[in-house]
C-alpha positions in Angstrom: 0.0 0.0 0.0 2.8 2.4 0.9 4.5 1.7 -2.5 2.3 4.4 -4.0 4.1 7.0 -1.9 7.5 6.0 -3.4 8.6 3.4 -0.9 10.1 0.1 -2.1 8.3 -3.0 -1.0 11.1 -3.9 1.5 11.1 -0.4 3.0 7.4 -0.5 3.4 7.6 -3.9 5.1 10.3 -2.7 7.5 8.3 0.5 8.4 5.2 -1.6 9.1 7.1 -4.0 11.2 8.6 -1.2 13.3 5.1 0.3 13.8 3.6 -3.0 14.8 6.6 -4.1 16.9 8.4 -1.1 18.3 10.5 -3.2 20.6 12.1 -5.2 17.7 15.8 -4.9 17.0 17.4 -5.2 13.7 17.7 -9.0 13.8 14.1 -9.4 14.8 12.9 -7.0 12.0 15.1 -9.0 9.6 13.4 -12.3 10.6 10.0 -10.8 10.5 10.4 -9.3 7.0 12.5 -12.1 5.5 15.5 -9.8 5.0 19.1 -9.9 6.0 20.4 -7.4 8.6 22.4 -5.6 5.9 19.2 -5.2 3.9 17.3 -3.9 6.9 20.0 -1.2 7.4 19.6 -0.3 3.7 15.8 0.2 4.3 16.6 2.3 7.4 18.6 4.6 5.1 15.6 5.0 2.7 13.1 5.5 5.5 15.3 8.0 7.3 15.7 10.0 4.0 11.9 10.1 3.9 11.8 11.2 7.6 9.9 8.1 8.5 12.5 7.0 11.1 14.2 8.9 13.9 16.9 8.1 16.4 15.3 6.5 19.6 15.7 8.5 22.8 15.0 5.6 25.0 17.3 3.2 23.2 20.4 5.1 22.1 21.9 3.8 18.8 18.5 2.4 17.6 15.8 3.8 15.4 12.1 4.3 16.0 9.3 4.6 13.5 7.6 8.0 13.2 3.8 7.7 13.4 2.0 7.7 10.0 0.0 10.8 10.9 3.3 12.8 11.0 5.7 10.8 8.8 3.4 10.1 5.8 2.1 13.6 5.9 5.6 14.8 5.4 6.1 12.4 2.4 2.8 13.7 0.9 3.9 17.3 1.3 7.2 16.6 -0.6 5.3 14.9 -3.4 2.8 17.8 -3.5 5.6 20.3 -3.8 7.2 18.2 -6.6 3.8 18.0 -8.4 3.4 21.8 -8.1 6.8 22.3 -9.6 6.0 20.0 -12.5 2.8 21.8 -13.1 4.5 25.2 -13.1 7.1 23.8 -15.6 4.2 22.4 -17.7 2.6 25.9 -17.8 5.9 27.5 -18.9 6.4 24.8 -21.5 2.8 25.3 -22.8 3.6 29.0 -23.5 7.0 28.2 -25.0 5.7 25.5 -27.3 2.8 27.7 -28.5 5.2 30.5 -29.3 7.6 28.2 -31.1 5.0 26.6 -33.2 3.5 29.9 -34.1 6.9 31.3 -35.1 7.6 28.3 -37.3 4.2 28.1 -38.9 5.5 29.8 -42.1 8.6 27.6 -42.3 8.0 24.8 -44.7 11.3 24.1 -46.6 11.5 20.3 -46.2 10.3 20.4 -42.6 6.6 20.5 -42.8 3.5 21.9 -44.6 0.3 23.8 -43.9 -2.9 21.8 -44.3 -6.0 23.9 -45.0 -9.4 22.2 -44.7 -10.6 19.2 -42.7 -10.2 16.9 -45.7 -6.5 17.7 -46.0 -6.1 17.3 -42.2 -7.9 14.0 -42.1 -5.9 12.7 -45.1 -2.7 13.6 -43.4 -3.8 11.9 -40.2 -4.7 8.8 -42.1 -1.2 8.7 -43.8 0.5 9.3 -40.5 -1.4 6.4 -38.9 -0.6 4.1 -41.8 3.1 5.0 -41.6 3.3 4.5 -37.8 5.7 1.7 -36.7 6.0 2.1 -32.9 3.7 4.7 -31.2 1.1 7.4 -31.6 0.7 10.1 -28.9 -2.2 12.5 -29.0 -3.6 15.3 -26.9 -7.3 16.1 -27.4 -8.4 19.2 -25.3 -11.9 20.5 -25.2 -15.2 18.7 -26.1 -14.9 15.9 -28.6 -17.6 15.7 -31.3 -19.0 12.2 -31.9 -18.4 12.5 -35.7 -14.8 13.4 -35.2 -14.3 10.3 -33.0 -16.1 8.1 -35.5 -13.9 9.5 -38.3 -10.7 8.5 -36.4 -11.9 5.0 -35.4 -10.8 3.1 -38.5 -7.3 4.5 -38.4 -7.0 3.8 -34.7 -8.3 0.3 -35.1 -5.8 -0.4 -38.0 -2.8 1.0 -36.0 -3.7 -0.9 -32.8 -4.2 -4.1 -34.8 -0.6 -3.8 -36.0 0.6 -3.5 -32.4 1.2 0.2 -32.4 1.4 1.7 -28.8 -1.2 4.5 -28.4 -1.4 7.1 -25.6 -4.2 9.6 -25.5 -4.8 12.6 -23.2 -8.3 14.0 -22.6 -9.5 16.7 -20.2 -11.2 15.7 -17.0 -14.4 17.3 -18.3 -14.7 14.6 -21.0 -15.3 12.0 -18.2 -18.9 13.3 -18.2 -19.3 12.9 -22.0 -20.8 9.4 -22.6 -19.6 9.2 -26.3 -16.0 10.1 -25.3 -16.1 7.6 -22.4 -17.3 4.9 -24.8 -14.6 5.7 -27.3 -11.9 5.8 -24.6 -12.9 2.4 -23.2 -12.9 1.1 -26.8 -9.3 2.2 -27.0 -8.5 0.7 -23.6 -10.0 -2.6 -24.6 -7.5 -2.7 -27.5 -4.4 -2.1 -25.4 -4.2 1.7 -25.6 -3.6 4.0 -22.6 -5.9 6.9 -21.8 -5.4 9.6 -19.1 -7.2 12.8 -18.2 -6.2 16.1 -16.5 -7.9 19.4 -15.8 -5.9 21.1 -18.5 -3.8 19.5 -21.1 -1.5 20.7 -24.0 -2.8 22.1 -27.2 -4.3 19.5 -29.7 -1.5 17.4 -31.2 -0.8 14.0 -32.7 2.8 12.8 -32.7 3.8 9.6 -34.6 7.0 7.7 -34.0 8.5 10.9 -32.5 9.4 11.9 -36.0 6.2 13.6 -37.3 3.5 15.7 -35.7 0.3 17.5 -36.5 -0.7 20.6 -34.5 -3.4 23.3 -35.2 -2.2 26.5 -36.9 -4.5 28.4 -34.4 -5.1 26.5 -31.1 -8.2 28.6 -30.6 -9.8 27.3 -33.8 -8.7 23.9 -35.0 -10.7 24.2 -38.3 -8.5 27.0 -39.6 -5.9 24.4 -40.5 -3.0 22.4 -39.2 0.8 22.4 -39.4 2.5 19.1 -40.3 5.9 19.1 -38.5 9.0 16.9 -39.0 11.6 19.4 -37.7 13.5 17.7 -34.8 13.8 20.8 -32.7 10.0 21.5 -32.6 9.3 17.7 -32.2 11.6 17.6 -29.1 9.8 20.5 -27.5 6.3 19.0 -28.2 7.4 15.6 -26.8 8.8 17.2 -23.6 5.6 19.1 -23.3 3.5 16.0 -23.8 5.4 13.8 -21.3 5.1 16.5 -18.6 1.3 16.5 -19.1 1.1 12.7 -19.2 3.0 12.3 -16.0 0.6 14.5 -14.1 -2.6 13.0 -15.6 -4.8 10.3 -14.1 -5.5 7.0 -15.9 -9.1 6.7 -17.1 -11.0 4.4 -14.8 -8.9 5.4 -11.8 -10.6 7.5 -9.1 -9.6 11.2 -9.2 -8.1 11.6 -5.7 -8.8 14.6 -3.6 -5.8 16.4 -2.1 -5.6 14.8 1.4 -4.5 18.2 2.8 -7.0 20.5 1.2 -9.8 18.3 0.1 -9.6 19.8 -3.4 -9.8 17.8 -6.6 -7.2 18.5 -9.3 -9.9 20.3 -11.3 -10.8 22.6 -8.3 -7.1 23.3 -7.6 -6.5 24.3 -11.3 -9.7 26.4 -11.3 -8.5 28.3 -8.3 -5.1 28.8 -9.9 -6.6 30.1 -13.2 -9.1 32.4 -11.5 -6.4 33.8 -9.2 -4.3 34.7 -12.3 -7.1 37.1 -13.4 -8.9 35.0 -16.0 -12.7 35.3 -16.4 -15.1 32.5 -15.8 -15.5 32.1 -19.6 -11.7 31.9 -20.1 -11.3 29.4 -17.2 -14.1 27.3 -18.7 -12.4 27.2 -22.1 -9.1 26.1 -20.5 -10.9 23.4 -18.4 -13.3 22.3 -21.2 -16.4 23.2 -19.2 -19.1 25.9 -19.3 -18.8 29.1 -17.3 -21.8 27.9 -15.3 -19.8 24.9 -14.2 -17.0 27.1 -13.2 -19.4 29.1 -11.1 -20.7 25.9 -9.4 -17.2 24.8 -8.5 -16.4 28.2 -7.1 -19.6 28.3 -5.0 -18.7 24.9 -3.5 -15.1 26.1 -2.7 -16.5 29.3 -1.1 -18.9 27.2 1.0 -16.0 25.0 2.3 -13.9 28.1 3.0 -16.8 29.9 4.8 -16.3 32.9 2.4 -19.1 35.3 1.4 -17.3 36.6 -1.7 -14.7 35.4 -4.2 -12.3 38.0 -2.9 -12.6 36.7 0.6 -12.3 33.1 -0.8 -9.1 34.1 -2.5 -7.6 35.4 0.7 -8.6 32.4 2.7 -7.4 30.0 0.0 -4.0 31.7 0.0 -3.9 31.7 3.8 -4.5 27.9 3.8 -1.9 27.3 1.1 -4.4 26.3 -1.5 -2.9 28.6 -4.1 
């Protein structure tokens, strides 16, 4: 169970043994866990690094286990700080990639081409899928139209049938869209991976890490797309994608609340976006939900904070470390 917090199986077993049997010495812990004394000392090093062990006052030279209420809270705090840092890096990457793609949109000499019209875009996607040999990565922000999903199904089925690895990112908001859920589970049933997050990168499809398709205008996908094969831009897109993938939640897994704040990932992102000065409409567009839904989320947060206004809620949220 503690492995999800980053502990190895052996370290988790030693920590549990020390909690259950505080009088045990190294040899007794080793017998209990099926480890050698040297291995137990190795686990002590790992547990001490995570502040789950401290030197015993009553038994000098020996270690004692820190209670889960204190020790594991510290581990969670470190992981939350790391996650916040990754999310900040993701936000910076989003801006950098958008600027880079926009700056290169006119550059075509052997490195890409502009595709105008949905027929041209769909034709290029079909060729990319047919040429795939190892993997297809895609990010699909916003609401997904049933007809667009249906149009992509044959190419996805053909690629998956050839053993191509597929990873797809959707926004959390799509979990409430039955047709997207059905399509995502269709992908999962064929060995694909699907994850969701409150906000994800701009729409993109990357094949074999050698070719990509991104919208010319992220605000309007139907204006056209840019087909990219330039290594520099591909490297930036891939870094951007992997950051988002690593902070997303697998479809089918429960979306956990922050144990410290009680906020979901969507609520935390909503607070962050609103605090940056965005309107409800702009926040809704980033989260893939309506401004009315944004208002409902904010009303729920205000109620939990005991705030009578958004301004007061912002002050209280900052005071509690929610921002």
